PDB file of N, CA, C and O in Angstrom:
ATOM      1  N   MET A   1       0.101 -35.316 -11.465  1.00  0.00           N
ATOM      2  CA  MET A   1      -0.053 -33.882 -11.318  1.00  0.00           C
ATOM      3  C   MET A   1       1.280 -33.204 -11.641  1.00  0.00           C
ATOM      4  O   MET A   1       2.313 -33.576 -11.086  1.00  0.00           O
ATOM      5  N   SER A   2       1.264 -32.228 -12.519  1.00  0.00           N
ATOM      6  CA  SER A   2       2.491 -31.522 -12.867  1.00  0.00           C
ATOM      7  C   SER A   2       2.654 -30.304 -11.973  1.00  0.00           C
ATOM      8  O   SER A   2       1.677 -29.741 -11.479  1.00  0.00           O
ATOM      9  N   LYS A   3       3.900 -29.910 -11.776  1.00  0.00           N
ATOM     10  CA  LYS A   3       4.215 -28.753 -10.948  1.00  0.00           C
ATOM     11  C   LYS A   3       4.936 -27.727 -11.793  1.00  0.00           C
ATOM     12  O   LYS A   3       5.621 -28.068 -12.757  1.00  0.00           O
ATOM     13  N   ARG A   4       4.779 -26.482 -11.429  1.00  0.00           N
ATOM     14  CA  ARG A   4       5.520 -25.421 -12.105  1.00  0.00           C
ATOM     15  C   ARG A   4       6.977 -25.482 -11.675  1.00  0.00           C
ATOM     16  O   ARG A   4       7.298 -25.809 -10.533  1.00  0.00           O
ATOM     17  N   SER A   5       7.834 -25.163 -12.606  1.00  0.00           N
ATOM     18  CA  SER A   5       9.260 -25.112 -12.333  1.00  0.00           C
ATOM     19  C   SER A   5       9.808 -23.843 -12.960  1.00  0.00           C
ATOM     20  O   SER A   5       9.497 -23.523 -14.107  1.00  0.00           O
ATOM     21  N   PHE A   6      10.624 -23.123 -12.207  1.00  0.00           N
ATOM     22  CA  PHE A   6      11.180 -21.860 -12.681  1.00  0.00           C
ATOM     23  C   PHE A   6      12.701 -21.910 -12.619  1.00  0.00           C
ATOM     24  O   PHE A   6      13.282 -22.745 -11.926  1.00  0.00           O
ATOM     25  N   GLN A   7      13.327 -21.013 -13.347  1.00  0.00           N
ATOM     26  CA  GLN A   7      14.782 -20.881 -13.378  1.00  0.00           C
ATOM     27  C   GLN A   7      15.157 -19.488 -12.880  1.00  0.00           C
ATOM     28  O   GLN A   7      14.364 -18.556 -13.012  1.00  0.00           O
ATOM     29  N   PRO A   8      16.356 -19.330 -12.309  1.00  0.00           N
ATOM     30  CA  PRO A   8      16.800 -17.981 -11.963  1.00  0.00           C
ATOM     31  C   PRO A   8      16.710 -17.064 -13.179  1.00  0.00           C
ATOM     32  O   PRO A   8      17.096 -17.440 -14.286  1.00  0.00           O
ATOM     33  N   GLY A   9      16.198 -15.864 -12.957  1.00  0.00           N
ATOM     34  CA  GLY A   9      16.017 -14.899 -14.033  1.00  0.00           C
ATOM     35  C   GLY A   9      14.599 -14.842 -14.562  1.00  0.00           C
ATOM     36  O   GLY A   9      14.230 -13.870 -15.222  1.00  0.00           O
ATOM     37  N   ASP A  10      13.783 -15.873 -14.286  1.00  0.00           N
ATOM     38  CA  ASP A  10      12.389 -15.860 -14.736  1.00  0.00           C
ATOM     39  C   ASP A  10      11.620 -14.754 -14.022  1.00  0.00           C
ATOM     40  O   ASP A  10      11.788 -14.547 -12.820  1.00  0.00           O
ATOM     41  N   LYS A  11      10.785 -14.053 -14.764  1.00  0.00           N
ATOM     42  CA  LYS A  11       9.910 -13.024 -14.204  1.00  0.00           C
ATOM     43  C   LYS A  11       8.622 -13.690 -13.751  1.00  0.00           C
ATOM     44  O   LYS A  11       8.010 -14.449 -14.503  1.00  0.00           O
ATOM     45  N   VAL A  12       8.209 -13.403 -12.509  1.00  0.00           N
ATOM     46  CA  VAL A  12       7.015 -14.030 -11.948  1.00  0.00           C
ATOM     47  C   VAL A  12       6.177 -13.000 -11.199  1.00  0.00           C
ATOM     48  O   VAL A  12       6.624 -11.887 -10.920  1.00  0.00           O
ATOM     49  N   GLU A  13       4.946 -13.406 -10.881  1.00  0.00           N
ATOM     50  CA  GLU A  13       4.080 -12.594 -10.037  1.00  0.00           C
ATOM     51  C   GLU A  13       3.412 -13.508  -9.025  1.00  0.00           C
ATOM     52  O   GLU A  13       3.339 -14.722  -9.215  1.00  0.00           O
ATOM     53  N   TRP A  14       2.917 -12.894  -7.926  1.00  0.00           N
ATOM     54  CA  TRP A  14       2.241 -13.646  -6.879  1.00  0.00           C
ATOM     55  C   TRP A  14       1.328 -12.689  -6.130  1.00  0.00           C
ATOM     56  O   TRP A  14       1.511 -11.472  -6.180  1.00  0.00           O
ATOM     57  N   ASN A  15       0.347 -13.245  -5.439  1.00  0.00           N
ATOM     58  CA  ASN A  15      -0.560 -12.430  -4.646  1.00  0.00           C
ATOM     59  C   ASN A  15       0.119 -12.072  -3.334  1.00  0.00           C
ATOM     60  O   ASN A  15       0.724 -12.924  -2.682  1.00  0.00           O
ATOM     61  N   SER A  16       0.014 -10.797  -2.951  1.00  0.00           N
ATOM     62  CA  SER A  16       0.651 -10.332  -1.731  1.00  0.00           C
ATOM     63  C   SER A  16      -0.196  -9.244  -1.090  1.00  0.00           C
ATOM     64  O   SER A  16      -0.357  -8.162  -1.655  1.00  0.00           O
ATOM     65  N   HIS A  17      -0.729  -9.525   0.069  1.00  0.00           N
ATOM     66  CA  HIS A  17      -1.479  -8.532   0.848  1.00  0.00           C
ATOM     67  C   HIS A  17      -2.562  -7.841   0.033  1.00  0.00           C
ATOM     68  O   HIS A  17      -2.682  -6.616   0.065  1.00  0.00           O
ATOM     69  N   GLY A  18      -3.340  -8.614  -0.688  1.00  0.00           N
ATOM     70  CA  GLY A  18      -4.470  -8.079  -1.427  1.00  0.00           C
ATOM     71  C   GLY A  18      -4.151  -7.475  -2.777  1.00  0.00           C
ATOM     72  O   GLY A  18      -5.045  -6.957  -3.447  1.00  0.00           O
ATOM     73  N   SER A  19      -2.901  -7.529  -3.190  1.00  0.00           N
ATOM     74  CA  SER A  19      -2.540  -7.028  -4.520  1.00  0.00           C
ATOM     75  C   SER A  19      -1.606  -8.041  -5.182  1.00  0.00           C
ATOM     76  O   SER A  19      -1.347  -9.114  -4.637  1.00  0.00           O
ATOM     77  N   THR A  20      -1.112  -7.684  -6.353  1.00  0.00           N
ATOM     78  CA  THR A  20      -0.203  -8.563  -7.079  1.00  0.00           C
ATOM     79  C   THR A  20       1.200  -7.988  -7.031  1.00  0.00           C
ATOM     80  O   THR A  20       1.414  -6.823  -7.367  1.00  0.00           O
ATOM     81  N   ALA A  21       2.156  -8.805  -6.612  1.00  0.00           N
ATOM     82  CA  ALA A  21       3.562  -8.409  -6.592  1.00  0.00           C
ATOM     83  C   ALA A  21       4.258  -9.057  -7.777  1.00  0.00           C
ATOM     84  O   ALA A  21       3.874 -10.139  -8.222  1.00  0.00           O
ATOM     85  N   GLU A  22       5.284  -8.387  -8.284  1.00  0.00           N
ATOM     86  CA  GLU A  22       6.081  -8.928  -9.382  1.00  0.00           C
ATOM     87  C   GLU A  22       7.544  -8.923  -8.990  1.00  0.00           C
ATOM     88  O   GLU A  22       7.993  -8.094  -8.198  1.00  0.00           O
ATOM     89  N   GLY A  23       8.281  -9.868  -9.561  1.00  0.00           N
ATOM     90  CA  GLY A  23       9.698  -9.929  -9.268  1.00  0.00           C
ATOM     91  C   GLY A  23      10.407 -10.946 -10.136  1.00  0.00           C
ATOM     92  O   GLY A  23       9.880 -11.414 -11.146  1.00  0.00           O
ATOM     93  N   THR A  24      11.618 -11.276  -9.714  1.00  0.00           N
ATOM     94  CA  THR A  24      12.489 -12.167 -10.465  1.00  0.00           C
ATOM     95  C   THR A  24      12.924 -13.327  -9.585  1.00  0.00           C
ATOM     96  O   THR A  24      13.292 -13.135  -8.426  1.00  0.00           O
ATOM     97  N   VAL A  25      12.880 -14.537 -10.144  1.00  0.00           N
ATOM     98  CA  VAL A  25      13.382 -15.706  -9.427  1.00  0.00           C
ATOM     99  C   VAL A  25      14.892 -15.563  -9.291  1.00  0.00           C
ATOM    100  O   VAL A  25      15.602 -15.380 -10.280  1.00  0.00           O
ATOM    101  N   GLU A  26      15.372 -15.648  -8.061  1.00  0.00           N
ATOM    102  CA  GLU A  26      16.801 -15.546  -7.785  1.00  0.00           C
ATOM    103  C   GLU A  26      17.438 -16.918  -7.559  1.00  0.00           C
ATOM    104  O   GLU A  26      18.605 -17.131  -7.887  1.00  0.00           O
ATOM    105  N   GLU A  27      16.651 -17.852  -6.991  1.00  0.00           N
ATOM    106  CA  GLU A  27      17.243 -19.136  -6.601  1.00  0.00           C
ATOM    107  C   GLU A  27      16.148 -20.182  -6.427  1.00  0.00           C
ATOM    108  O   GLU A  27      15.064 -19.886  -5.924  1.00  0.00           O
ATOM    109  N   LYS A  28      16.446 -21.405  -6.850  1.00  0.00           N
ATOM    110  CA  LYS A  28      15.597 -22.558  -6.552  1.00  0.00           C
ATOM    111  C   LYS A  28      16.185 -23.223  -5.312  1.00  0.00           C
ATOM    112  O   LYS A  28      17.362 -23.584  -5.300  1.00  0.00           O
ATOM    113  N   ILE A  29      15.380 -23.384  -4.281  1.00  0.00           N
ATOM    114  CA  ILE A  29      15.838 -23.956  -3.018  1.00  0.00           C
ATOM    115  C   ILE A  29      15.360 -25.402  -2.940  1.00  0.00           C
ATOM    116  O   ILE A  29      14.165 -25.674  -3.051  1.00  0.00           O
ATOM    117  N   THR A  30      16.301 -26.326  -2.750  1.00  0.00           N
ATOM    118  CA  THR A  30      15.953 -27.751  -2.747  1.00  0.00           C
ATOM    119  C   THR A  30      16.395 -28.471  -1.474  1.00  0.00           C
ATOM    120  O   THR A  30      16.396 -29.701  -1.429  1.00  0.00           O
ATOM    121  N   SER A  31      16.766 -27.722  -0.447  1.00  0.00           N
ATOM    122  CA  SER A  31      17.087 -28.325   0.847  1.00  0.00           C
ATOM    123  C   SER A  31      16.759 -27.311   1.935  1.00  0.00           C
ATOM    124  O   SER A  31      16.651 -26.116   1.663  1.00  0.00           O
ATOM    125  N   ASP A  32      16.600 -27.787   3.167  1.00  0.00           N
ATOM    126  CA  ASP A  32      16.289 -26.894   4.270  1.00  0.00           C
ATOM    127  C   ASP A  32      17.411 -25.876   4.420  1.00  0.00           C
ATOM    128  O   ASP A  32      18.591 -26.227   4.400  1.00  0.00           O
ATOM    129  N   THR A  33      17.026 -24.604   4.573  1.00  0.00           N
ATOM    130  CA  THR A  33      18.019 -23.537   4.652  1.00  0.00           C
ATOM    131  C   THR A  33      17.406 -22.297   5.282  1.00  0.00           C
ATOM    132  O   THR A  33      16.207 -22.267   5.558  1.00  0.00           O
ATOM    133  N   GLU A  34      18.209 -21.289   5.507  1.00  0.00           N
ATOM    134  CA  GLU A  34      17.746 -19.975   5.949  1.00  0.00           C
ATOM    135  C   GLU A  34      17.742 -19.061   4.730  1.00  0.00           C
ATOM    136  O   GLU A  34      18.753 -18.934   4.039  1.00  0.00           O
ATOM    137  N   ALA A  35      16.603 -18.426   4.469  1.00  0.00           N
ATOM    138  CA  ALA A  35      16.496 -17.499   3.337  1.00  0.00           C
ATOM    139  C   ALA A  35      15.379 -16.511   3.627  1.00  0.00           C
ATOM    140  O   ALA A  35      14.376 -16.869   4.247  1.00  0.00           O
ATOM    141  N   ALA A  36      15.544 -15.277   3.185  1.00  0.00           N
ATOM    142  CA  ALA A  36      14.537 -14.229   3.357  1.00  0.00           C
ATOM    143  C   ALA A  36      14.121 -14.124   4.821  1.00  0.00           C
ATOM    144  O   ALA A  36      12.939 -13.974   5.133  1.00  0.00           O
ATOM    145  N   SER A  37      15.095 -14.202   5.706  1.00  0.00           N
ATOM    146  CA  SER A  37      14.897 -14.022   7.148  1.00  0.00           C
ATOM    147  C   SER A  37      14.022 -15.091   7.800  1.00  0.00           C
ATOM    148  O   SER A  37      13.370 -14.822   8.808  1.00  0.00           O
ATOM    149  N   ARG A  38      14.002 -16.290   7.239  1.00  0.00           N
ATOM    150  CA  ARG A  38      13.236 -17.373   7.870  1.00  0.00           C
ATOM    151  C   ARG A  38      13.833 -18.724   7.499  1.00  0.00           C
ATOM    152  O   ARG A  38      14.637 -18.836   6.574  1.00  0.00           O
ATOM    153  N   THR A  39      13.418 -19.748   8.246  1.00  0.00           N
ATOM    154  CA  THR A  39      13.816 -21.112   7.930  1.00  0.00           C
ATOM    155  C   THR A  39      12.916 -21.634   6.825  1.00  0.00           C
ATOM    156  O   THR A  39      11.692 -21.581   6.936  1.00  0.00           O
ATOM    157  N   VAL A  40      13.517 -22.133   5.770  1.00  0.00           N
ATOM    158  CA  VAL A  40      12.780 -22.651   4.616  1.00  0.00           C
ATOM    159  C   VAL A  40      12.912 -24.164   4.601  1.00  0.00           C
ATOM    160  O   VAL A  40      14.020 -24.702   4.623  1.00  0.00           O
ATOM    161  N   ARG A  41      11.774 -24.846   4.561  1.00  0.00           N
ATOM    162  CA  ARG A  41      11.747 -26.301   4.437  1.00  0.00           C
ATOM    163  C   ARG A  41      11.535 -26.628   2.963  1.00  0.00           C
ATOM    164  O   ARG A  41      10.494 -26.296   2.396  1.00  0.00           O
ATOM    165  N   ALA A  42      12.509 -27.273   2.346  1.00  0.00           N
ATOM    166  CA  ALA A  42      12.421 -27.581   0.918  1.00  0.00           C
ATOM    167  C   ALA A  42      13.175 -28.875   0.640  1.00  0.00           C
ATOM    168  O   ALA A  42      14.010 -29.312   1.431  1.00  0.00           O
ATOM    169  N   SER A  43      12.857 -29.478  -0.508  1.00  0.00           N
ATOM    170  CA  SER A  43      13.543 -30.694  -0.952  1.00  0.00           C
ATOM    171  C   SER A  43      13.503 -30.726  -2.474  1.00  0.00           C
ATOM    172  O   SER A  43      12.881 -29.868  -3.100  1.00  0.00           O
ATOM    173  N   GLU A  44      14.161 -31.707  -3.066  1.00  0.00           N
ATOM    174  CA  GLU A  44      14.116 -31.865  -4.525  1.00  0.00           C
ATOM    175  C   GLU A  44      12.679 -32.064  -4.995  1.00  0.00           C
ATOM    176  O   GLU A  44      12.285 -31.541  -6.038  1.00  0.00           O
ATOM    177  N   ASP A  45      11.895 -32.821  -4.224  1.00  0.00           N
ATOM    178  CA  ASP A  45      10.501 -33.086  -4.594  1.00  0.00           C
ATOM    179  C   ASP A  45       9.562 -31.929  -4.272  1.00  0.00           C
ATOM    180  O   ASP A  45       8.519 -31.782  -4.909  1.00  0.00           O
ATOM    181  N   GLU A  46       9.921 -31.109  -3.292  1.00  0.00           N
ATOM    182  CA  GLU A  46       9.092 -29.975  -2.869  1.00  0.00           C
ATOM    183  C   GLU A  46       9.959 -28.714  -2.788  1.00  0.00           C
ATOM    184  O   GLU A  46      10.213 -28.209  -1.695  1.00  0.00           O
ATOM    185  N   PRO A  47      10.414 -28.202  -3.937  1.00  0.00           N
ATOM    186  CA  PRO A  47      11.287 -27.020  -3.919  1.00  0.00           C
ATOM    187  C   PRO A  47      10.517 -25.752  -3.560  1.00  0.00           C
ATOM    188  O   PRO A  47       9.288 -25.712  -3.633  1.00  0.00           O
ATOM    189  N   GLN A  48      11.253 -24.735  -3.179  1.00  0.00           N
ATOM    190  CA  GLN A  48      10.711 -23.395  -3.017  1.00  0.00           C
ATOM    191  C   GLN A  48      11.628 -22.457  -3.796  1.00  0.00           C
ATOM    192  O   GLN A  48      12.738 -22.828  -4.179  1.00  0.00           O
ATOM    193  N   TYR A  49      11.143 -21.235  -4.023  1.00  0.00           N
ATOM    194  CA  TYR A  49      11.894 -20.278  -4.837  1.00  0.00           C
ATOM    195  C   TYR A  49      12.078 -18.968  -4.091  1.00  0.00           C
ATOM    196  O   TYR A  49      11.128 -18.405  -3.547  1.00  0.00           O
ATOM    197  N   ARG A  50      13.336 -18.488  -4.075  1.00  0.00           N
ATOM    198  CA  ARG A  50      13.607 -17.150  -3.537  1.00  0.00           C
ATOM    199  C   ARG A  50      13.417 -16.167  -4.679  1.00  0.00           C
ATOM    200  O   ARG A  50      14.049 -16.282  -5.729  1.00  0.00           O
ATOM    201  N   VAL A  51      12.537 -15.198  -4.457  1.00  0.00           N
ATOM    202  CA  VAL A  51      12.247 -14.196  -5.482  1.00  0.00           C
ATOM    203  C   VAL A  51      12.542 -12.808  -4.929  1.00  0.00           C
ATOM    204  O   VAL A  51      12.393 -12.563  -3.732  1.00  0.00           O
ATOM    205  N   ARG A  52      12.959 -11.910  -5.802  1.00  0.00           N
ATOM    206  CA  ARG A  52      13.232 -10.524  -5.421  1.00  0.00           C
ATOM    207  C   ARG A  52      12.140  -9.640  -5.997  1.00  0.00           C
ATOM    208  O   ARG A  52      11.890  -9.646  -7.203  1.00  0.00           O
ATOM    209  N   SER A  53      11.490  -8.878  -5.123  1.00  0.00           N
ATOM    210  CA  SER A  53      10.401  -7.990  -5.522  1.00  0.00           C
ATOM    211  C   SER A  53      10.922  -6.833  -6.360  1.00  0.00           C
ATOM    212  O   SER A  53      11.908  -6.191  -6.001  1.00  0.00           O
ATOM    213  N   ASP A  54      10.251  -6.570  -7.485  1.00  0.00           N
ATOM    214  CA  ASP A  54      10.613  -5.417  -8.316  1.00  0.00           C
ATOM    215  C   ASP A  54      10.350  -4.111  -7.581  1.00  0.00           C
ATOM    216  O   ASP A  54      11.094  -3.145  -7.751  1.00  0.00           O
ATOM    217  N   LYS A  55       9.302  -4.070  -6.768  1.00  0.00           N
ATOM    218  CA  LYS A  55       8.899  -2.832  -6.102  1.00  0.00           C
ATOM    219  C   LYS A  55       9.783  -2.503  -4.899  1.00  0.00           C
ATOM    220  O   LYS A  55      10.289  -1.387  -4.786  1.00  0.00           O
ATOM    221  N   SER A  56       9.969  -3.479  -3.998  1.00  0.00           N
ATOM    222  CA  SER A  56      10.688  -3.203  -2.753  1.00  0.00           C
ATOM    223  C   SER A  56      12.159  -3.594  -2.793  1.00  0.00           C
ATOM    224  O   SER A  56      12.961  -3.081  -2.012  1.00  0.00           O
ATOM    225  N   GLY A  57      12.515  -4.501  -3.700  1.00  0.00           N
ATOM    226  CA  GLY A  57      13.877  -5.016  -3.728  1.00  0.00           C
ATOM    227  C   GLY A  57      14.130  -6.083  -2.680  1.00  0.00           C
ATOM    228  O   GLY A  57      15.230  -6.628  -2.590  1.00  0.00           O
ATOM    229  N   GLY A  58      13.100  -6.383  -1.881  1.00  0.00           N
ATOM    230  CA  GLY A  58      13.234  -7.386  -0.838  1.00  0.00           C
ATOM    231  C   GLY A  58      13.063  -8.792  -1.381  1.00  0.00           C
ATOM    232  O   GLY A  58      12.476  -9.000  -2.442  1.00  0.00           O
ATOM    233  N   ASP A  59      13.587  -9.754  -0.633  1.00  0.00           N
ATOM    234  CA  ASP A  59      13.468 -11.156  -1.009  1.00  0.00           C
ATOM    235  C   ASP A  59      12.309 -11.808  -0.268  1.00  0.00           C
ATOM    236  O   ASP A  59      11.992 -11.440   0.863  1.00  0.00           O
ATOM    237  N   ALA A  60      11.689 -12.773  -0.919  1.00  0.00           N
ATOM    238  CA  ALA A  60      10.645 -13.601  -0.329  1.00  0.00           C
ATOM    239  C   ALA A  60      10.844 -15.013  -0.849  1.00  0.00           C
ATOM    240  O   ALA A  60      11.485 -15.217  -1.880  1.00  0.00           O
ATOM    241  N   VAL A  61      10.300 -15.977  -0.141  1.00  0.00           N
ATOM    242  CA  VAL A  61      10.388 -17.373  -0.564  1.00  0.00           C
ATOM    243  C   VAL A  61       8.978 -17.907  -0.739  1.00  0.00           C
ATOM    244  O   VAL A  61       8.128 -17.741   0.135  1.00  0.00           O
ATOM    245  N   HIS A  62       8.734 -18.555  -1.887  1.00  0.00           N
ATOM    246  CA  HIS A  62       7.397 -19.060  -2.197  1.00  0.00           C
ATOM    247  C   HIS A  62       7.452 -20.462  -2.775  1.00  0.00           C
ATOM    248  O   HIS A  62       8.432 -20.855  -3.408  1.00  0.00           O
ATOM    249  N   ARG A  63       6.378 -21.207  -2.545  1.00  0.00           N
ATOM    250  CA  ARG A  63       6.187 -22.500  -3.200  1.00  0.00           C
ATOM    251  C   ARG A  63       5.846 -22.238  -4.663  1.00  0.00           C
ATOM    252  O   ARG A  63       5.294 -21.184  -4.980  1.00  0.00           O
ATOM    253  N   PRO A  64       6.159 -23.168  -5.559  1.00  0.00           N
ATOM    254  CA  PRO A  64       5.922 -22.922  -6.989  1.00  0.00           C
ATOM    255  C   PRO A  64       4.460 -22.706  -7.343  1.00  0.00           C
ATOM    256  O   PRO A  64       4.169 -21.991  -8.302  1.00  0.00           O
ATOM    257  N   GLU A  65       3.532 -23.297  -6.604  1.00  0.00           N
ATOM    258  CA  GLU A  65       2.124 -23.165  -6.964  1.00  0.00           C
ATOM    259  C   GLU A  65       1.558 -21.764  -6.746  1.00  0.00           C
ATOM    260  O   GLU A  65       0.487 -21.452  -7.266  1.00  0.00           O
ATOM    261  N   VAL A  66       2.255 -20.912  -5.988  1.00  0.00           N
ATOM    262  CA  VAL A  66       1.751 -19.543  -5.809  1.00  0.00           C
ATOM    263  C   VAL A  66       2.373 -18.561  -6.800  1.00  0.00           C
ATOM    264  O   VAL A  66       1.931 -17.417  -6.897  1.00  0.00           O
ATOM    265  N   LEU A  67       3.395 -18.999  -7.536  1.00  0.00           N
ATOM    266  CA  LEU A  67       4.051 -18.136  -8.519  1.00  0.00           C
ATOM    267  C   LEU A  67       3.444 -18.337  -9.898  1.00  0.00           C
ATOM    268  O   LEU A  67       3.069 -19.448 -10.272  1.00  0.00           O
ATOM    269  N   ARG A  68       3.355 -17.242 -10.649  1.00  0.00           N
ATOM    270  CA  ARG A  68       2.858 -17.290 -12.032  1.00  0.00           C
ATOM    271  C   ARG A  68       3.848 -16.547 -12.931  1.00  0.00           C
ATOM    272  O   ARG A  68       4.362 -15.498 -12.544  1.00  0.00           O
ATOM    273  N   PRO A  69       4.119 -17.076 -14.122  1.00  0.00           N
ATOM    274  CA  PRO A  69       4.998 -16.353 -15.059  1.00  0.00           C
ATOM    275  C   PRO A  69       4.319 -15.064 -15.501  1.00  0.00           C
ATOM    276  O   PRO A  69       3.097 -15.022 -15.643  1.00  0.00           O
ATOM    277  N   THR A  70       5.113 -14.003 -15.722  1.00  0.00           N
ATOM    278  CA  THR A  70       4.533 -12.714 -16.112  1.00  0.00           C
ATOM    279  C   THR A  70       4.657 -12.430 -17.589  1.00  0.00           C
ATOM    280  O   THR A  70       4.165 -11.404 -18.058  1.00  0.00           O
ATOM    281  N   ASP A  71       5.303 -13.313 -18.344  1.00  0.00           N
ATOM    282  CA  ASP A  71       5.400 -13.084 -19.784  1.00  0.00           C
ATOM    283  C   ASP A  71       5.191 -14.394 -20.515  1.00  0.00           C
ATOM    284  O   ASP A  71       5.107 -15.454 -19.895  1.00  0.00           O
ATOM    285  N   ASP A  72       5.107 -14.320 -21.806  1.00  0.00           N
ATOM    286  CA  ASP A  72       4.832 -15.504 -22.613  1.00  0.00           C
ATOM    287  C   ASP A  72       6.064 -16.046 -23.308  1.00  0.00           C
ATOM    288  O   ASP A  72       5.949 -16.815 -24.263  1.00  0.00           O
ATOM    289  N   GLU A  73       7.246 -15.655 -22.843  1.00  0.00           N
ATOM    290  CA  GLU A  73       8.465 -16.161 -23.472  1.00  0.00           C
ATOM    291  C   GLU A  73       8.486 -17.678 -23.371  1.00  0.00           C
ATOM    292  O   GLU A  73       8.133 -18.248 -22.339  1.00  0.00           O
ATOM    293  N   GLU A  74       8.897 -18.313 -24.433  1.00  0.00           N
ATOM    294  CA  GLU A  74       8.988 -19.769 -24.433  1.00  0.00           C
ATOM    295  C   GLU A  74       9.937 -20.207 -23.329  1.00  0.00           C
ATOM    296  O   GLU A  74      11.035 -19.673 -23.179  1.00  0.00           O
ATOM    297  N   GLY A  75       9.489 -21.187 -22.564  1.00  0.00           N
ATOM    298  CA  GLY A  75      10.331 -21.716 -21.508  1.00  0.00           C
ATOM    299  C   GLY A  75      10.138 -21.044 -20.172  1.00  0.00           C
ATOM    300  O   GLY A  75      10.706 -21.496 -19.179  1.00  0.00           O
ATOM    301  N   THR A  76       9.350 -19.970 -20.107  1.00  0.00           N
ATOM    302  CA  THR A  76       9.156 -19.319 -18.824  1.00  0.00           C
ATOM    303  C   THR A  76       8.442 -20.238 -17.849  1.00  0.00           C
ATOM    304  O   THR A  76       8.834 -20.338 -16.687  1.00  0.00           O
ATOM    305  N   LEU A  77       7.402 -20.906 -18.310  1.00  0.00           N
ATOM    306  CA  LEU A  77       6.693 -21.858 -17.465  1.00  0.00           C
ATOM    307  C   LEU A  77       7.064 -23.252 -17.932  1.00  0.00           C
ATOM    308  O   LEU A  77       6.777 -23.643 -19.064  1.00  0.00           O
ATOM    309  N   ARG A  78       7.696 -23.980 -17.060  1.00  0.00           N
ATOM    310  CA  ARG A  78       8.119 -25.330 -17.408  1.00  0.00           C
ATOM    311  C   ARG A  78       7.293 -26.314 -16.604  1.00  0.00           C
ATOM    312  O   ARG A  78       7.158 -26.162 -15.390  1.00  0.00           O
ATOM    313  N   GLU A  79       6.748 -27.301 -17.249  1.00  0.00           N
ATOM    314  CA  GLU A  79       5.998 -28.333 -16.542  1.00  0.00           C
ATOM    315  C   GLU A  79       6.947 -29.475 -16.231  1.00  0.00           C
ATOM    316  O   GLU A  79       7.798 -29.832 -17.045  1.00  0.00           O
ATOM    317  N   ARG A  80       6.793 -30.034 -15.061  1.00  0.00           N
ATOM    318  CA  ARG A  80       7.643 -31.133 -14.638  1.00  0.00           C
ATOM    319  C   ARG A  80       6.789 -32.350 -14.483  1.00  0.00           C
ATOM    320  O   ARG A  80       7.292 -33.416 -14.129  1.00  0.00           O
TER     321      ARG A  80
END
């Protein structure tokens, strides 16, 4: 099974409270840490991504399977 992989600067979207939110990947998180006002459990095998919302400017952390690339630029969606 392949997983999505993103890089800082990638434009992504995700479902949020019944609508679609858009933003930019700020960081790939690969170890347990504090981010976006919560404890994030992550590892090299199960990374999470800190994204910044275009609308609110706030940060959120998501698993790669809930994020989708918002453009068709080559390399935006990388399969691992």
